[in-house]
BAKE-189645 format. One record per atom (N, C-alpha, C): residue in one letter; residue number from 1; x, y, z. Coordinates in nm, 2 decimals, decimal comma. Example, Ala and Ser with C-alpha at 12.3 -4.5 7.8 and 13.67 -1.06 7.14 Angstrom:
2
 residuo num   east  north     up
       a   1   1,32  -0,57   0,78
       a   1   1,23  -0,45   0,78
       a   1   1,32  -0,33   0,78
       s   2   1,28  -0,22   0,71
       s   2   1,37  -0,11   0,71
       s   2   1,29   0,00   0,79
END
This chain:
212
 residuo num   east  north     up
       x   1   1,74  -9,96   4,05
       x   1   1,64 -10,06   3,93
       x   1   1,77 -10,15   3,87
       x   2   1,70 -10,29   3,82
       x   2   1,73 -10,38   3,80
       x   2   1,86 -10,43   3,64
       x   3   1,97 -10,44   3,62
       x   3   2,09 -10,46   3,55
       x   3   1,91 -10,44   3,37
       x   4   1,95 -10,42   3,30
       x   4   1,97 -10,50   3,14
       x   4   2,00 -10,61   3,10
       x   5   1,95 -10,61   3,08
       x   5   2,00 -10,77   2,98
       x   5   2,04 -10,73   2,81
       x   6   2,20 -10,78   2,84
       x   6   2,31 -10,78   2,70
       x   6   2,28 -10,91   2,62
       x   7   2,29 -10,84   2,49
       x   7   2,22 -10,96   2,36
       x   7   2,30 -10,95   2,25
       x   8   2,34 -11,05   2,23
       x   8   2,42 -11,01   2,11
       x   8   2,37 -11,07   1,99
       x   9   2,44 -11,06   1,89
       x   9   2,38 -11,14   1,72
       x   9   2,51 -11,14   1,69
       x  10   2,53 -11,27   1,64
       x  10   2,69 -11,32   1,55
       x  10   2,68 -11,39   1,44
       x  11   2,75 -11,42   1,36
       x  11   2,71 -11,51   1,20
       x  11   2,84 -11,41   1,12
       x  12   2,86 -11,51   1,07
       x  12   2,92 -11,42   0,89
       x  12   2,91 -11,33   0,83
       x  13   2,96 -11,26   0,75
       x  13   2,93 -11,19   0,68
       x  13   2,82 -11,24   0,58
       x  14   2,74 -11,11   0,56
       x  14   2,58 -11,17   0,48
       x  14   2,45 -11,24   0,60
       x  15   2,51 -11,29   0,70
       x  15   2,44 -11,36   0,78
       x  15   2,30 -11,31   0,80
       x  16   2,30 -11,15   0,78
       x  16   2,12 -11,09   0,80
       x  16   2,12 -11,00   0,98
       x  17   2,26 -10,99   1,02
       x  17   2,25 -10,95   1,19
       x  17   2,18 -10,86   1,17
       x  18   2,26 -10,72   1,07
       x  18   2,23 -10,61   1,07
       x  18   2,02 -10,54   1,09
       x  19   2,03 -10,61   0,95
       x  19   1,88 -10,66   0,93
       x  19   1,80 -10,68   1,12
       x  20   1,82 -10,82   1,09
       x  20   1,74 -10,88   1,21
       x  20   1,79 -10,84   1,35
       x  21   1,89 -10,74   1,43
       x  21   1,90 -10,70   1,51
       x  21   1,81 -10,56   1,58
       x  22   1,80 -10,49   1,38
       x  22   1,68 -10,42   1,41
       x  22   1,52 -10,46   1,44
       x  23   1,51 -10,59   1,42
       x  23   1,37 -10,59   1,39
       x  23   1,35 -10,71   1,57
       x  24   1,46 -10,73   1,61
       x  24   1,44 -10,73   1,76
       x  24   1,42 -10,70   1,86
       x  25   1,52 -10,54   1,82
       x  25   1,48 -10,42   1,93
       x  25   1,37 -10,37   1,89
       x  26   1,22 -10,43   1,73
       x  26   1,11 -10,32   1,75
       x  26   1,08 -10,42   1,83
       x  27   1,05 -10,54   1,82
       x  27   0,99 -10,61   1,89
       x  27   1,04 -10,61   2,06
       x  28   1,09 -10,60   2,10
       x  28   1,11 -10,64   2,23
       x  28   1,04 -10,46   2,26
       x  29   1,08 -10,40   2,18
       x  29   1,02 -10,25   2,21
       x  29   0,84 -10,23   2,19
       x  30   0,84 -10,31   2,13
       x  30   0,65 -10,32   2,10
       x  30   0,63 -10,44   2,26
       x  31   0,68 -10,45   2,38
       x  31   0,60 -10,52   2,46
       x  31   0,68 -10,47   2,59
       x  32   0,68 -10,32   2,52
       x  32   0,75 -10,24   2,66
       x  32   0,87 -10,22   2,66
       x  33   0,96 -10,26   2,65
       x  33   1,11 -10,28   2,65
       x  33   1,17 -10,13   2,59
       x  34   1,27 -10,10   2,68
       x  34   1,37 -10,00   2,61
       x  34   1,46 -10,09   2,60
       x  35   1,54 -10,01   2,46
       x  35   1,62 -10,09   2,38
       x  35   1,72 -10,03   2,32
       x  36   1,82 -10,05   2,38
       x  36   1,95  -9,99   2,32
       x  36   1,96 -10,03   2,17
       x  37   2,00  -9,98   2,03
       x  37   2,07 -10,09   1,90
       x  37   2,18 -10,04   1,90
       x  38   2,29 -10,16   1,87
       x  38   2,43 -10,08   1,83
       x  38   2,48 -10,14   1,74
       x  39   2,66 -10,16   1,76
       x  39   2,70 -10,27   1,68
       x  39   2,80 -10,26   1,72
       x  40   2,90 -10,35   1,67
       x  40   3,08 -10,39   1,66
       x  40   3,14 -10,37   1,52
       x  41   3,25 -10,35   1,49
       x  41   3,36 -10,19   1,56
       x  41   3,24 -10,09   1,55
       x  42   3,26 -10,03   1,65
       x  42   3,13  -9,89   1,58
       x  42   3,02  -9,87   1,74
       x  43   2,96  -9,76   1,74
       x  43   2,86  -9,77   1,82
       x  43   2,82  -9,64   1,90
       x  44   2,99  -9,52   1,90
       x  44   3,04  -9,40   1,96
       x  44   3,08  -9,40   1,86
       x  45   3,11  -9,19   1,80
       x  45   3,21  -9,15   1,77
       x  45   3,36  -9,21   1,71
       x  46   3,43  -9,23   1,83
       x  46   3,53  -9,29   1,84
       x  46   3,55  -9,43   1,75
       x  47   3,48  -9,48   1,83
       x  47   3,48  -9,65   1,78
       x  47   3,41  -9,65   1,63
       x  48   3,34  -9,54   1,56
       x  48   3,34  -9,58   1,42
       x  48   3,43  -9,55   1,33
       x  49   3,52  -9,44   1,42
       x  49   3,68  -9,39   1,37
       x  49   3,73  -9,53   1,31
       x  50   3,75  -9,62   1,45
       x  50   3,86  -9,74   1,39
       x  50   3,75  -9,80   1,31
       x  51   3,67  -9,84   1,37
       x  51   3,54  -9,91   1,25
       x  51   3,59  -9,88   1,13
       x  52   3,64  -9,78   1,01
       x  52   3,66  -9,74   0,94
       x  52   3,80  -9,81   0,90
       x  53   3,90  -9,86   0,99
       x  53   3,99  -9,86   0,94
       x  53   4,00 -10,03   0,94
       x  54   3,93 -10,07   1,04
       x  54   3,94 -10,19   1,01
       x  54   3,85 -10,30   0,87
       x  55   3,73 -10,20   0,89
       x  55   3,65 -10,25   0,72
       x  55   3,68 -10,20   0,61
       x  56   3,80 -10,13   0,58
       x  56   3,79 -10,04   0,43
       x  56   3,96 -10,12   0,42
       x  57   4,01 -10,10   0,31
       x  57   4,17 -10,12   0,27
       x  57   4,16 -10,27   0,22
       x  58   4,30 -10,29   0,17
       x  58   4,31 -10,44   0,16
       x  58   4,29 -10,59   0,27
       x  59   4,30 -10,66   0,20
       x  59   4,24 -10,80   0,32
       x  59   4,36 -10,77   0,40
       x  60   4,48 -10,82   0,35
       x  60   4,56 -10,76   0,44
       x  60   4,70 -10,67   0,51
       x  61   4,54 -10,59   0,57
       x  61   4,64 -10,48   0,61
       x  61   4,66 -10,44   0,71
       x  62   4,63 -10,57   0,83
       x  62   4,67 -10,60   0,91
       x  62   4,72 -10,71   0,99
       x  63   4,83 -10,69   1,06
       x  63   4,83 -10,84   1,16
       x  63   4,76 -10,80   1,24
       x  64   4,73 -10,94   1,26
       x  64   4,62 -11,03   1,36
       x  64   4,58 -10,96   1,48
       x  65   4,74 -10,90   1,54
       x  65   4,76 -10,88   1,65
       x  65   4,70 -10,73   1,69
       x  66   4,74 -10,61   1,58
       x  66   4,73 -10,51   1,52
       x  66   4,51 -10,49   1,49
       x  67   4,55 -10,61   1,43
       x  67   4,39 -10,61   1,41
       x  67   4,27 -10,59   1,51
       x  68   4,33 -10,71   1,61
       x  68   4,28 -10,70   1,75
       x  68   4,19 -10,63   1,85
       x  69   4,38 -10,53   1,86
       x  69   4,40 -10,44   1,98
       x  69   4,33 -10,28   1,91
       x  70   4,27 -10,34   1,77
       x  70   4,16 -10,20   1,70
       x  70   4,06 -10,21   1,70
       x  71   3,99 -10,36   1,74
       x  71   3,91 -10,40   1,74
       x  71   3,86 -10,35   1,91
       x  72   3,96 -10,41   2,05
       x  72   3,96 -10,38   2,13
       x  72   3,94 -10,24   2,18
       x  73   4,02 -10,17   2,11
       x  73   4,00  -9,97   2,07
       x  73   3,85  -9,91   2,10
       x  74   3,84  -9,97   1,93
       x  74   3,66  -9,91   1,94
       x  74   3,55  -9,97   2,08
       x  75   3,58 -10,12   2,10
       x  75   3,53 -10,15   2,23
       x  75   3,49 -10,11   2,33
       x  76   3,65 -10,09   2,39
       x  76   3,69  -9,99   2,46
       x  76   3,59  -9,85   2,45
       x  77   3,56  -9,78   2,39
       x  77   3,51  -9,68   2,34
       x  77   3,35  -9,71   2,40
       x  78   3,32  -9,81   2,34
       x  78   3,17  -9,86   2,27
       x  78   3,16  -9,94   2,44
       x  79   3,20 -10,00   2,51
       x  79   3,11 -10,03   2,64
       x  79   3,15  -9,93   2,71
       x  80   3,27  -9,84   2,77
       x  80   3,24  -9,74   2,86
       x  80   3,14  -9,66   2,81
       x  81   3,13  -9,60   2,71
       x  81   3,02  -9,51   2,66
       x  81   2,84  -9,48   2,70
       x  82   2,83  -9,67   2,58
       x  82   2,74  -9,68   2,55
       x  82   2,64  -9,81   2,64
       x  83   2,74  -9,94   2,66
       x  83   2,66 -10,04   2,72
       x  83   2,68 -10,01   2,84
       x  84   2,76 -10,00   2,96
       x  84   2,75 -10,00   3,05
       x  84   2,66  -9,92   3,05
       x  85   2,66  -9,79   3,05
       x  85   2,54  -9,69   3,07
       x  85   2,43  -9,71   3,08
       x  86   2,39  -9,78   3,00
       x  86   2,27  -9,90   2,90
       x  86   2,18  -9,94   3,04
       x  87   2,29 -10,04   3,00
       x  87   2,26 -10,19   3,12
       x  87   2,24 -10,14   3,23
       x  88   2,35 -10,06   3,31
       x  88   2,32  -9,99   3,39
       x  88   2,15  -9,90   3,42
       x  89   2,16  -9,87   3,34
       x  89   1,97  -9,77   3,31
       x  89   1,90  -9,87   3,31
       x  90   1,89 -10,01   3,36
       x  90   1,78 -10,11   3,32
       x  90   1,77 -10,10   3,23
       x  91   1,81 -10,03   3,09
       x  91   1,74 -10,07   2,89
       x  91   1,84 -10,25   2,88
       x  92   1,80 -10,29   2,80
       x  92   1,86 -10,43   2,72
       x  92   1,94 -10,32   2,57
       x  93   2,00 -10,43   2,57
       x  93   2,13 -10,37   2,47
       x  93   2,15 -10,46   2,35
       x  94   2,09 -10,45   2,21
       x  94   2,08 -10,60   2,12
       x  94   2,20 -10,52   2,05
       x  95   2,33 -10,57   2,04
       x  95   2,50 -10,51   1,96
       x  95   2,46 -10,71   1,88
       x  96   2,51 -10,62   1,77
       x  96   2,57 -10,64   1,64
       x  96   2,73 -10,69   1,64
       x  97   2,72 -10,74   1,67
       x  97   2,90 -10,85   1,73
       x  97   2,95 -10,77   1,85
       x  98   2,99 -10,89   1,92
       x  98   3,12 -10,86   2,02
       x  98   3,28 -11,00   2,04
       x  99   3,28 -10,98   2,14
       x  99   3,39 -11,04   2,18
       x  99   3,38 -11,16   2,03
       x 100   3,20 -11,24   2,06
       x 100   3,27 -11,37   1,97
       x 100   3,31 -11,34   1,93
       x 101   3,25 -11,26   1,85
       x 101   3,34 -11,20   1,75
       x 101   3,47 -11,22   1,65
       x 102   3,53 -11,09   1,76
       x 102   3,67 -11,10   1,76
       x 102   3,74 -11,27   1,78
       x 103   3,66 -11,33   1,86
       x 103   3,71 -11,45   1,88
       x 103   3,72 -11,58   1,72
       x 104   3,62 -11,54   1,71
       x 104   3,61 -11,62   1,61
       x 104   3,71 -11,55   1,42
       x 105   3,71 -11,43   1,40
       x 105   3,78 -11,37   1,30
       x 105   3,91 -11,34   1,36
       x 106   3,99 -11,33   1,45
       x 106   4,13 -11,29   1,48
       x 106   4,18 -11,36   1,56
       x 107   4,11 -11,50   1,60
       x 107   4,13 -11,58   1,74
       x 107   4,16 -11,66   1,66
       x 108   4,07 -11,76   1,55
       x 108   4,09 -11,82   1,54
       x 108   4,15 -11,86   1,39
       x 109   4,04 -11,80   1,25
       x 109   4,03 -11,74   1,13
       x 109   4,22 -11,69   1,11
       x 110   4,25 -11,63   1,16
       x 110   4,34 -11,51   1,18
       x 110   4,46 -11,52   1,29
       x 111   4,47 -11,64   1,28
       x 111   4,57 -11,67   1,46
       x 111   4,63 -11,68   1,53
       x 112   4,59 -11,58   1,58
       x 112   4,62 -11,52   1,70
       x 112   4,60 -11,58   1,78
       x 113   4,47 -11,71   1,78
       x 113   4,47 -11,75   1,90
       x 113   4,35 -11,74   2,05
       x 114   4,25 -11,81   2,05
       x 114   4,10 -11,81   2,13
       x 114   4,21 -11,75   2,28
       x 115   4,32 -11,82   2,34
       x 115   4,31 -11,82   2,46
       x 115   4,42 -11,61   2,44
       x 116   4,47 -11,61   2,33
       x 116   4,52 -11,40   2,32
       x 116   4,38 -11,33   2,36
       x 117   4,28 -11,40   2,26
       x 117   4,20 -11,30   2,29
       x 117   4,15 -11,26   2,40
       x 118   4,09 -11,40   2,40
       x 118   4,04 -11,38   2,60
       x 118   4,10 -11,35   2,67
       x 119   4,25 -11,30   2,70
       x 119   4,32 -11,22   2,72
       x 119   4,28 -11,13   2,78
       x 120   4,29 -11,05   2,63
       x 120   4,36 -10,93   2,64
       x 120   4,17 -10,85   2,68
       x 121   4,01 -10,96   2,66
       x 121   3,90 -10,93   2,65
       x 121   3,92 -10,92   2,85
       x 122   3,92 -10,96   2,89
       x 122   3,92 -11,02   3,04
       x 122   4,00 -10,92   3,08
       x 123   4,12 -10,86   3,06
       x 123   4,19 -10,78   3,06
       x 123   4,13 -10,60   3,06
       x 124   4,12 -10,54   2,97
       x 124   4,00 -10,47   2,92
       x 124   3,89 -10,48   2,99
       x 125   3,79 -10,61   3,01
       x 125   3,64 -10,57   3,03
       x 125   3,63 -10,64   3,14
       x 126   3,72 -10,73   3,21
       x 126   3,73 -10,80   3,32
       x 126   3,54 -10,91   3,29
       x 127   3,46 -10,89   3,37
       x 127   3,33 -11,04   3,29
       x 127   3,28 -11,03   3,26
       x 128   3,21 -10,92   3,19
       x 128   3,13 -10,87   3,13
       x 128   3,15 -10,92   2,98
       x 129   3,03 -10,98   2,93
       x 129   3,00 -11,10   2,84
       x 129   2,88 -11,09   2,79
       x 130   2,77 -11,14   2,68
       x 130   2,68 -11,08   2,70
       x 130   2,60 -11,23   2,75
       x 131   2,43 -11,20   2,79
       x 131   2,39 -11,27   2,84
       x 131   2,25 -11,40   2,79
       x 132   2,33 -11,31   2,66
       x 132   2,23 -11,42   2,56
       x 132   2,38 -11,38   2,42
       x 133   2,37 -11,48   2,35
       x 133   2,43 -11,49   2,18
       x 133   2,36 -11,52   2,09
       x 134   2,32 -11,56   2,01
       x 134   2,22 -11,52   1,89
       x 134   2,32 -11,59   1,77
       x 135   2,40 -11,63   1,73
       x 135   2,41 -11,72   1,62
       x 135   2,36 -11,75   1,50
       x 136   2,30 -11,65   1,35
       x 136   2,28 -11,61   1,29
       x 136   2,34 -11,75   1,20
       x 137   2,34 -11,82   1,15
       x 137   2,45 -11,92   1,08
       x 137   2,44 -11,95   0,91
       x 138   2,43 -11,93   0,82
       x 138   2,41 -11,93   0,69
       x 138   2,53 -12,02   0,64
       x 139   2,52 -12,07   0,50
       x 139   2,58 -12,08   0,43
       x 139   2,72 -11,98   0,40
       x 140   2,91 -12,02   0,39
       x 140   2,89 -11,87   0,36
       x 140   2,93 -11,80   0,23
       x 141   2,88 -11,99   0,10
       x 141   2,81 -11,91  -0,02
       x 141   2,74 -11,81  -0,02
       x 142   2,55 -11,89  -0,01
       x 142   2,55 -11,75   0,03
       x 142   2,54 -11,63   0,12
       x 143   2,62 -11,65   0,20
       x 143   2,64 -11,47   0,31
       x 143   2,71 -11,36   0,23
       x 144   2,75 -11,49   0,17
       x 144   2,91 -11,38   0,06
       x 144   2,80 -11,31  -0,03
       x 145   2,77 -11,37  -0,13
       x 145   2,71 -11,36  -0,23
       x 145   2,60 -11,21  -0,21
       x 146   2,47 -11,23  -0,08
       x 146   2,46 -11,14   0,04
       x 146   2,49 -10,98   0,05
       x 147   2,63 -11,00   0,05
       x 147   2,72 -10,92   0,13
       x 147   2,77 -10,89   0,00
       x 148   2,81 -10,88  -0,12
       x 148   2,84 -10,86  -0,23
       x 148   2,74 -10,77  -0,24
       x 149   2,62 -10,86  -0,28
       x 149   2,50 -10,72  -0,37
       x 149   2,47 -10,62  -0,28
       x 150   2,48 -10,61  -0,19
       x 150   2,40 -10,44  -0,12
       x 150   2,57 -10,40  -0,16
       x 151   2,51 -10,30  -0,22
       x 151   2,55 -10,11  -0,23
       x 151   2,65 -10,07  -0,15
       x 152   2,72 -10,02  -0,16
       x 152   2,80  -9,98  -0,06
       x 152   2,85 -10,01   0,08
       x 153   2,86 -10,18   0,02
       x 153   2,87 -10,24   0,14
       x 153   3,03 -10,16   0,27
       x 154   2,97 -10,17   0,40
       x 154   3,11 -10,08   0,49
       x 154   3,24 -10,22   0,52
       x 155   3,18 -10,35   0,47
       x 155   3,26 -10,49   0,58
       x 155   3,32 -10,55   0,38
       x 156   3,33 -10,46   0,31
       x 156   3,41 -10,52   0,17
       x 156   3,54 -10,61   0,21
       x 157   3,61 -10,54   0,32
       x 157   3,80 -10,57   0,33
       x 157   3,76 -10,69   0,44
       x 158   3,67 -10,77   0,44
       x 158   3,61 -10,87   0,54
       x 158   3,59 -10,98   0,41
       x 159   3,49 -10,88   0,25
       x 159   3,47 -11,01   0,20
       x 159   3,50 -11,02   0,12
       x 160   3,64 -10,98   0,10
       x 160   3,73 -10,97  -0,01
       x 160   3,88 -11,12   0,09
       x 161   3,87 -11,17   0,20
       x 161   3,96 -11,27   0,24
       x 161   3,90 -11,42   0,19
       x 162   3,79 -11,46   0,11
       x 162   3,77 -11,54   0,03
       x 162   3,72 -11,66   0,09
       x 163   3,64 -11,79  -0,01
       x 163   3,59 -11,90   0,05
       x 163   3,61 -11,89   0,16
       x 164   3,75 -11,98   0,17
       x 164   3,89 -12,01   0,23
       x 164   3,85 -11,95   0,38
       x 165   3,83 -11,86   0,39
       x 165   3,86 -11,82   0,49
       x 165   3,70 -11,80   0,62
       x 166   3,57 -11,78   0,53
       x 166   3,46 -11,77   0,57
       x 166   3,41 -11,85   0,57
       x 167   3,47 -12,01   0,55
       x 167   3,51 -12,16   0,53
       x 167   3,46 -12,23   0,73
       x 168   3,62 -12,14   0,70
       x 168   3,65 -12,15   0,85
       x 168   3,59 -12,05   0,97
       x 169   3,51 -11,87   0,90
       x 169   3,46 -11,89   1,05
       x 169   3,36 -11,95   1,09
       x 170   3,29 -12,01   0,95
       x 170   3,13 -12,02   1,04
       x 170   3,14 -12,16   1,12
       x 171   3,29 -12,25   1,12
       x 171   3,33 -12,43   1,18
       x 171   3,41 -12,28   1,30
       x 172   3,42 -12,16   1,28
       x 172   3,46 -12,11   1,44
       x 172   3,36 -12,08   1,50
       x 173   3,22 -11,96   1,48
       x 173   3,16 -11,97   1,53
       x 173   3,02 -12,06   1,53
       x 174   3,06 -12,21   1,47
       x 174   2,98 -12,36   1,55
       x 174   3,07 -12,42   1,65
       x 175   3,15 -12,39   1,63
       x 175   3,25 -12,44   1,79
       x 175   3,29 -12,41   1,90
       x 176   3,25 -12,23   1,82
       x 176   3,17 -12,20   1,96
       x 176   3,08 -12,16   2,05
       x 177   2,98 -12,22   2,01
       x 177   2,83 -12,21   2,00
       x 177   2,82 -12,33   2,14
       x 178   2,90 -12,51   2,05
       x 178   2,92 -12,58   2,10
       x 178   2,97 -12,64   2,26
       x 179   3,01 -12,50   2,24
       x 179   3,12 -12,48   2,35
       x 179   3,06 -12,43   2,50
       x 180   2,98 -12,35   2,42
       x 180   2,87 -12,24   2,53
       x 180   2,71 -12,25   2,55
       x 181   2,71 -12,36   2,53
       x 181   2,58 -12,37   2,50
       x 181   2,43 -12,31   2,60
       x 182   2,47 -12,27   2,73
       x 182   2,44 -12,21   2,79
       x 182   2,36 -12,05   2,75
       x 183   2,49 -11,97   2,67
       x 183   2,49 -11,83   2,67
       x 183   2,48 -11,87   2,52
       x 184   2,51 -11,89   2,41
       x 184   2,49 -11,91   2,27
       x 184   2,37 -12,02   2,18
       x 185   2,26 -11,96   2,11
       x 185   2,18 -12,04   2,07
       x 185   2,22 -12,02   1,91
       x 186   2,24 -12,11   1,79
       x 186   2,24 -12,13   1,67
       x 186   2,09 -12,12   1,59
       x 187   2,11 -12,02   1,49
       x 187   1,94 -11,97   1,42
       x 187   2,00 -12,03   1,29
       x 188   1,93 -12,09   1,22
       x 188   1,95 -12,11   1,04
       x 188   1,89 -12,00   1,01
       x 189   2,00 -11,95   0,92
       x 189   1,97 -11,81   0,84
       x 189   1,94 -11,79   0,77
       x 190   1,94 -11,97   0,69
       x 190   1,85 -11,93   0,57
       x 190   1,79 -11,96   0,52
       x 191   1,67 -11,92   0,61
       x 191   1,55 -11,94   0,64
       x 191   1,48 -11,82   0,60
       x 192   1,38 -11,79   0,50
       x 192   1,32 -11,66   0,51
       x 192   1,36 -11,55   0,65
       x 193   1,33 -11,41   0,55
       x 193   1,38 -11,35   0,71
       x 193   1,26 -11,35   0,90
       x 194   1,13 -11,35   0,76
       x 194   1,04 -11,36   0,90
       x 194   1,07 -11,52   0,98
       x 195   1,07 -11,61   0,93
       x 195   1,10 -11,68   0,99
       x 195   1,29 -11,72   1,09
       x 196   1,33 -11,66   1,05
       x 196   1,46 -11,65   1,17
       x 196   1,46 -11,49   1,26
       x 197   1,33 -11,42   1,23
       x 197   1,28 -11,36   1,34
       x 197   1,20 -11,36   1,43
       x 198   1,15 -11,44   1,41
       x 198   1,08 -11,55   1,49
       x 198   1,12 -11,66   1,58
       x 199   1,19 -11,69   1,53
       x 199   1,32 -11,77   1,60
       x 199   1,41 -11,72   1,69
       x 200   1,45 -11,58   1,64
       x 200   1,57 -11,55   1,74
       x 200   1,48 -11,47   1,88
       x 201   1,38 -11,44   1,85
       x 201   1,26 -11,42   1,96
       x 201   1,20 -11,49   2,03
       x 202   1,20 -11,65   1,95
       x 202   1,12 -11,75   2,10
       x 202   1,29 -11,79   2,16
       x 203   1,39 -11,76   2,10
       x 203   1,55 -11,77   2,19
       x 203   1,54 -11,77   2,27
       x 204   1,53 -11,61   2,26
       x 204   1,49 -11,53   2,40
       x 204   1,37 -11,52   2,47
       x 205   1,23 -11,58   2,44
       x 205   1,17 -11,66   2,52
       x 205   1,14 -11,74   2,58
       x 206   1,27 -11,86   2,53
       x 206   1,31 -11,97   2,54
       x 206   1,41 -11,99   2,69
       x 207   1,51 -11,89   2,71
       x 207   1,53 -11,82   2,79
       x 207   1,54 -11,73   2,90
       x 208   1,44 -11,76   2,90
       x 208   1,36 -11,64   3,02
       x 208   1,39 -11,52   3,03
       x 209   1,42 -11,48   2,93
       x 209   1,47 -11,33   2,92
       x 209   1,35 -11,20   2,78
       x 210   1,24 -11,28   2,74
       x 210   1,15 -11,20   2,66
       x 210   1,09 -11,09   2,72
       x 211   1,07 -11,10   2,86
       x 211   0,92 -10,99   2,91
       x 211   1,05 -10,89   3,08
       x 212   1,09 -10,84   3,02
       x 212   1,18 -10,75   3,06
       x 212   1,22 -10,82   3,23
END
């Protein structure tokens, strides 16, 4: 059986990743492609428990190394129990965030260092990387406004990190995309949701991933 494809959605707070990941999964399902829709941190009971430690509490709750290791712990559960089995079974995995978020948030903006995050990832997960990463880019002010308008949003800790944090975060994602154009595609998240969804699907088709 052919290995499934691993597609991740990235971007700042309020970029619309969760909504668009669900729409993308539905569009692929309509094509007859078996899809696992999941997220990070999270995706398994253990990883969801770790998620609570990361997305709740004070903005300065963790030092960067501790925060990165918590993300890696959640990822180990998620990758081992869900992502790798699904890919091995031929399913496509659509994941809201993966290692690029750890690189951007903790490696770049929180100062741990890109090389340190990449080294930890290689030690834990070897060569595992997404086949395609779709970066939904929005103005940080717009994204934060969207995120803060959501009732009971679980990502409030990151939202409280301030405008300067999120401006640097946007730049970090765009820098990553420029450095890896073969894997990463930037999508204009300031468009209407239908237009964003169409662009995401077009990016998948354009990279030859669209028909399973």
